C-alpha positions as CSV (number, residue, x, y, z in Angstrom):
1,M,0.0,0.0,0.0
2,G,1.4,3.4,-0.9
3,I,1.2,6.8,0.7
4,I,-1.2,9.4,-0.6
5,V,0.5,12.8,-1.0
6,G,-1.6,15.9,-1.7
7,L,-0.5,18.1,-4.6
8,P,-1.6,21.7,-5.4
9,S,-3.3,22.0,-8.8
10,R,-1.2,23.9,-11.4
11,D,-4.1,25.6,-13.1
12,G,-7.2,24.7,-11.1
13,S,-8.4,22.2,-13.7
14,E,-9.0,18.5,-13.4
15,K,-6.2,17.8,-15.8
16,D,-3.9,15.0,-14.6
17,L,-0.3,15.7,-13.8
18,Q,2.3,13.6,-15.7
19,L,5.0,12.5,-13.2
20,N,7.9,10.2,-13.6
21,F,6.1,7.3,-11.9
22,G,2.8,7.5,-13.8
23,L,-0.5,9.3,-14.3
24,V,-2.4,10.3,-11.3
25,A,-5.2,12.7,-10.5
26,H,-3.9,16.3,-10.0
27,E,-4.9,16.4,-6.3
28,Q,-3.2,13.1,-5.3
29,V,0.0,11.2,-5.8
30,E,0.5,7.7,-4.5
31,M,4.0,7.1,-3.3
32,R,5.9,4.4,-1.4
33,A,7.1,5.2,2.1
34,P,9.3,6.5,3.6
35,F,9.4,10.0,2.1
36,L,10.0,13.6,3.0
37,P,6.6,15.4,2.3
38,A,6.4,18.6,0.5
39,E,5.0,21.6,2.4
40,W,1.6,21.2,0.7
41,Y,1.2,17.7,2.2
42,T,-1.9,17.7,4.4
43,Q,-1.0,19.3,7.7
44,S,-2.1,18.9,11.3
45,G,-0.8,22.4,12.2
46,I,2.0,24.9,12.4
47,Q,4.5,25.6,15.2
48,L,5.3,29.1,16.4
49,T,8.0,29.8,18.9
50,W,6.8,32.9,20.6
51,P,8.9,36.0,21.2
52,H,9.4,37.1,24.8
53,G,11.5,39.5,26.9
54,D,14.6,37.2,27.0
55,T,14.9,37.0,23.2
56,D,16.6,39.4,20.8
57,W,13.1,40.9,20.3
58,A,13.1,42.6,23.7
59,Y,13.6,46.1,22.4
60,M,10.6,45.8,20.1
61,L,8.5,43.2,21.8
62,P,4.9,44.6,21.3
63,E,5.6,45.2,17.6
64,V,6.8,41.7,16.9
65,Q,4.2,40.0,19.1
66,A,1.5,41.8,17.1
67,C,2.9,40.2,14.0
68,F,2.9,36.8,15.6
69,V,-0.7,37.3,16.7
70,Q,-1.7,37.9,13.0
71,I,0.1,34.8,11.9
72,A,-1.5,32.7,14.7
73,R,-4.9,34.1,13.8
74,E,-4.7,33.0,10.2
75,I,-3.3,29.6,11.0
76,A,-5.9,28.8,13.7
77,K,-8.7,29.6,11.2
78,R,-7.7,26.5,9.3
79,E,-5.6,24.2,11.4
80,L,-3.9,23.8,14.7
81,V,-1.2,26.1,16.0
82,L,1.4,24.9,18.5
83,I,2.9,27.8,20.5
84,V,6.2,27.1,22.2
85,T,6.8,29.6,25.0
86,P,8.1,29.8,28.6
87,E,5.0,32.0,29.3
88,P,1.8,30.3,28.1
89,E,-0.5,32.4,30.3
90,E,1.0,35.6,29.1
91,V,0.6,34.5,25.4
92,K,-3.0,33.5,26.1
93,K,-3.7,37.1,27.2
94,Q,-2.2,38.4,23.9
95,I,-4.2,36.1,21.6
96,A,-7.5,35.2,23.5
97,D,-9.7,37.7,21.7
98,R,-8.0,37.4,18.3
99,V,-7.3,33.8,17.7
100,N,-9.5,30.6,17.6
101,M,-8.4,29.2,20.9
102,Q,-9.9,25.8,20.2
103,N,-7.1,25.3,17.6
104,V,-4.3,26.4,19.9
105,R,-1.9,24.1,21.7
106,F,0.9,25.1,24.1
107,L,4.3,23.7,25.0
108,K,5.9,25.4,28.0
109,C,9.6,25.5,27.2
110,E,12.5,27.8,27.7
111,T,13.7,29.3,24.3
112,N,16.5,31.3,22.9
113,D,14.7,32.8,20.0
114,T,11.8,32.3,17.6
115,W,13.0,30.7,14.4
116,A,10.8,27.5,14.4
117,R,11.7,26.7,10.8
118,D,15.3,26.0,11.9
119,H,14.8,24.4,15.3
120,G,11.6,22.5,14.7
121,A,11.4,18.8,13.8
122,I,11.6,17.9,10.2
123,T,8.9,15.3,9.6
124,M,9.1,12.2,7.3
125,V,6.2,9.9,6.6
126,D,6.7,6.2,6.8
127,A,3.8,3.8,6.1
128,G,1.5,6.6,7.0
129,R,3.1,7.3,10.3
130,P,5.3,10.4,11.1
131,N,8.9,10.2,12.0
132,L,10.2,13.4,13.8
133,L,13.8,14.0,12.8
134,D,15.7,16.1,15.3
135,F,18.8,17.7,13.8
136,T,21.2,19.9,15.6
137,F,20.5,23.6,15.3
138,N,23.6,25.6,16.2
139,G,22.5,29.2,15.5
140,W,23.4,29.1,11.8
141,G,27.0,28.1,12.2
142,R,27.5,29.2,15.8
143,K,26.5,32.8,15.2
144,F,24.0,32.9,18.0
145,A,23.1,30.9,21.1
146,A,20.8,28.0,20.4
147,D,21.2,25.6,23.4
148,L,17.6,26.0,24.5
149,D,16.1,26.0,21.0
150,N,18.0,22.9,20.2
151,N,16.1,21.0,23.0
152,I,12.6,22.0,21.8
153,T,11.8,19.0,19.6
154,R,12.8,16.4,22.2
155,R,10.8,18.3,24.9
156,A,7.8,18.4,22.6
157,V,7.9,14.7,21.9
158,D,8.5,13.8,25.6
159,A,5.6,16.0,26.6
160,G,3.3,14.3,24.1
161,V,2.6,17.5,22.2
162,L,4.0,16.1,19.0
163,N,2.9,12.6,18.0
164,G,5.4,10.5,16.1
165,T,8.6,8.4,16.3
166,Y,11.5,10.5,17.6
167,I,14.6,10.1,15.4
168,D,17.9,11.3,16.8
169,C,19.8,13.0,14.0
170,L,21.8,15.3,16.2
171,D,25.1,14.2,14.7
172,F,24.3,16.5,11.7
173,V,23.6,20.2,11.6
174,L,20.6,21.1,9.5
175,E,18.0,23.8,9.5
176,G,14.5,23.4,8.0
177,G,14.9,26.7,6.0
178,S,17.9,25.3,4.2
179,I,16.0,22.5,2.3
180,E,12.9,22.3,0.0
181,S,11.2,19.0,-0.8
182,D,9.0,18.3,-3.8
183,G,7.5,15.4,-2.0
184,I,8.6,12.8,-4.6
185,G,12.3,12.5,-3.9
186,T,13.9,15.8,-5.0
187,L,15.6,18.1,-2.5
188,L,16.5,21.7,-3.4
189,T,19.1,23.5,-1.4
190,T,22.0,26.0,-1.6
191,S,25.7,25.2,-1.6
192,E,26.4,28.5,0.3
193,C,24.5,27.3,3.3
194,L,25.1,23.5,3.5
195,L,28.8,24.0,2.8
196,S,29.3,27.0,5.1
197,P,31.8,26.9,8.0
198,N,30.8,25.7,11.5
199,R,28.1,23.3,10.4
200,N,29.3,19.9,9.2
201,E,33.0,20.1,8.6
202,P,35.0,18.2,7.4
203,M,32.2,16.8,5.3
204,N,32.3,18.0,1.7
205,R,29.5,18.4,-0.9
206,T,29.6,14.7,-1.9
207,D,29.5,13.6,1.7
208,I,26.6,15.9,2.6
209,E,24.6,14.9,-0.5
210,E,25.1,11.2,0.3
211,H,24.0,11.8,3.9
212,L,20.9,13.7,2.8
213,R,19.9,11.1,0.2
214,R,20.2,8.3,2.8
215,V,18.4,10.1,5.7
216,F,15.6,11.5,3.6
217,H,15.3,8.6,1.0
218,L,15.9,11.0,-1.8
219,E,16.3,10.3,-5.5
220,R,18.5,13.4,-6.0
221,V,19.6,16.8,-4.6
222,L,19.5,20.0,-6.7
223,W,22.2,22.5,-5.5
224,L,21.8,26.2,-6.2
225,D,25.2,27.8,-6.4
226,H,24.2,31.4,-6.7
227,G,21.9,33.9,-5.0
228,Y,22.0,35.7,-1.6
229,L,20.2,38.5,0.3
230,A,22.1,41.2,2.1
231,G,21.5,41.1,5.8
232,D,20.8,37.3,5.8
233,D,22.2,35.5,8.8
234,T,21.5,32.0,7.5
235,D,24.1,31.8,4.7
236,S,21.5,31.8,2.0
237,H,18.7,29.5,3.1
238,I,16.8,28.2,0.1
239,D,13.5,29.5,1.6
240,T,14.7,33.1,1.0
241,L,15.4,32.5,-2.7
242,A,13.5,29.7,-4.4
243,R,10.6,27.4,-3.4
244,F,8.8,24.4,-4.7
245,C,5.1,25.1,-5.4
246,S,4.5,21.7,-6.9
247,P,6.7,18.9,-8.3
248,N,7.1,20.9,-11.5
249,T,6.9,24.5,-10.3
250,I,9.5,26.7,-8.6
251,A,8.8,30.3,-7.5
252,Y,12.0,32.3,-7.1
253,V,13.2,35.9,-6.4
254,Q,14.0,37.8,-9.5
255,C,16.0,41.1,-9.4
256,A,15.3,43.4,-12.4
257,D,17.2,46.4,-11.2
258,T,20.7,46.3,-12.7
259,E,21.8,48.8,-10.0
260,D,20.8,46.6,-7.2
261,E,23.6,44.8,-5.4
262,H,21.8,41.5,-5.8
263,Y,21.3,41.7,-9.6
264,E,24.2,39.7,-10.8
265,A,23.9,36.9,-8.2
266,L,20.2,36.5,-8.7
267,R,20.6,36.6,-12.4
268,K,23.0,33.7,-12.2
269,M,20.6,31.9,-9.9
270,E,17.8,32.3,-12.4
271,E,20.0,31.0,-15.2
272,Q,20.9,27.9,-13.1
273,L,17.2,27.3,-12.3
274,K,16.5,27.2,-16.0
275,T,19.0,24.3,-16.4
276,F,17.2,22.2,-13.7
277,R,14.9,19.4,-14.8
278,T,12.1,17.6,-13.2
279,Q,12.4,13.9,-12.5
280,S,10.6,13.3,-15.8
281,G,13.2,15.4,-17.6
282,E,11.2,18.5,-18.3
283,P,12.2,22.1,-17.5
284,Y,10.6,23.4,-14.4
285,R,7.8,25.9,-14.6
286,L,9.5,29.0,-13.2
287,L,7.5,31.8,-11.6
288,A,9.4,35.0,-10.8
289,L,8.6,36.8,-7.6
290,P,9.5,40.5,-7.4
291,M,12.6,41.7,-5.5
292,A,11.5,43.8,-2.5
293,D,12.7,47.4,-2.5
294,K,15.6,48.2,-0.2
295,I,14.6,48.4,3.4
296,E,17.3,49.6,5.8
297,V,17.7,50.2,9.5
298,E,20.6,52.3,10.7
299,G,22.3,51.9,7.3
300,E,22.0,48.1,7.2
301,R,19.9,46.5,4.4
302,L,17.4,43.9,5.7
303,P,16.7,40.6,3.9
304,A,13.1,41.3,2.8
305,T,12.0,38.5,0.4
306,Y,8.7,37.3,-1.0
307,A,10.0,33.7,-1.3
308,N,9.5,33.3,2.5
309,F,5.8,32.3,2.2
310,L,4.1,29.5,4.1
311,I,1.9,26.8,2.4
312,M,-1.0,25.6,4.5
313,N,-3.9,23.3,3.9
314,E,-6.2,25.9,2.3
315,A,-4.1,29.0,2.2
316,V,-0.7,30.5,1.5
317,L,0.5,33.2,3.9
318,Y,3.0,35.5,2.4
319,P,5.1,38.4,3.8
320,T,4.3,42.0,2.8
321,Y,6.6,45.0,3.4
322,N,4.3,48.0,2.9
323,Q,5.3,48.2,-0.8
324,P,1.9,48.2,-2.5
325,E,3.1,47.4,-6.0
326,N,5.6,44.7,-5.0
327,D,3.2,43.2,-2.4
328,R,0.5,43.0,-5.1
329,R,2.7,41.4,-7.7
330,A,4.0,38.9,-5.2
331,K,0.4,37.9,-4.4
332,E,-0.5,37.5,-8.1
333,V,2.5,35.2,-8.7
334,L,1.6,33.1,-5.7
335,Q,-2.0,32.9,-6.8
336,Q,-0.7,31.5,-10.2
337,A,1.2,28.9,-8.3
338,F,-1.7,28.0,-6.0
339,P,-4.9,28.8,-7.9
340,S,-7.2,26.9,-5.5
341,Y,-5.6,28.5,-2.3
342,E,-6.5,31.7,-0.5
343,V,-3.4,33.9,-0.7
344,I,-3.1,36.1,2.4
345,G,-0.5,38.8,3.1
346,I,1.0,39.3,6.6
347,D,2.9,42.6,7.3
348,C,6.4,41.2,8.2
349,R,8.3,44.5,8.5
350,A,8.8,43.6,12.2
351,L,10.3,40.2,11.4
352,I,12.9,41.4,9.0
353,K,14.4,43.7,11.7
354,Q,15.8,40.5,13.1
355,H,16.8,39.2,9.6
356,G,14.0,36.7,9.0
357,S,10.5,36.6,7.7
358,L,7.2,34.6,7.8
359,H,8.4,31.1,6.7
360,C,11.4,31.4,9.1
361,V,9.2,31.7,12.2
362,T,6.9,28.7,11.3
363,M,7.2,24.9,11.0
364,Q,4.5,22.8,9.5
365,Y,3.7,19.3,10.8
366,P,1.8,16.7,8.7
367,A,-1.5,15.3,9.6
368,G,-1.5,13.4,12.9
369,V,1.6,15.1,14.4
370,I,0.1,17.9,16.5
371,K,-2.6,16.4,18.8
């Protein structure tokens, strides 16, 4: 018996998708276990690790908490939201009149920061059952303290908040924002991040690819060798640059301004994306997201990106930056990618002040994981 993997429709029609393992209806793909699901695989809910006074958000806490409330509100309309915080009662006060509390779960836990994408469990599905893979998070190459955040997944499983088989992968450093899965055996990542110092030395590219293929049961790994965002602490996480929207569609950041410092690197990234092929040998359908206009704080450019969107069961949440034309264009592109989904903007100007955005502060869990 195979696993049923949900797929977004490319054009909203009932036309079948042709994939390398056969013809299937556009909403479903049957696949053998185990596998690393794509983000659009049916979810139980989303983890948020809440900002508090002992995080780097202390100087702007009300502003960033207001952003988190908006994110939690949209998630809880549709699925469960797991809030990790040392202060559950305080968070309840912040969200009680704004969020569907029936869909909220809490894990009381000490935390360093709020980047759930990078300290949350990476879930695989094996014979319909979730395996919760716990990799080491070391603050993006020991740039920041992460000792408390690195314990969250184990605490969540031990507390019974996350349902699944705990898999200890702590001998390898890996952040969820550094990888993209198409759900059928392809992983997309960046060489800048996975080969960066203070993560997995002395492993080289071949060693790391072999490790990823073995752990995630992959057919192949696609490496992007170009592209970056000024102000990014993550060493070019893939979720800031290019994202799978279906097994044959990639949305990516395109820079059209030749005077922008990112122009050449993103142009090279775009050209490399054009050389990539699906597992059936076809070029990917590439959808260009706009480059956000420069946002600076005290002379430092912040890594605003529209690629940092979150795919949910019925909606796509995407970051906005009070740039009406760019925000509108980004929404149009994402609506092309997800025609049957509601596309909802969240003002993420608060989040980028700490060099991340919407996808960075969330981690999705497949059906059955969050109780």
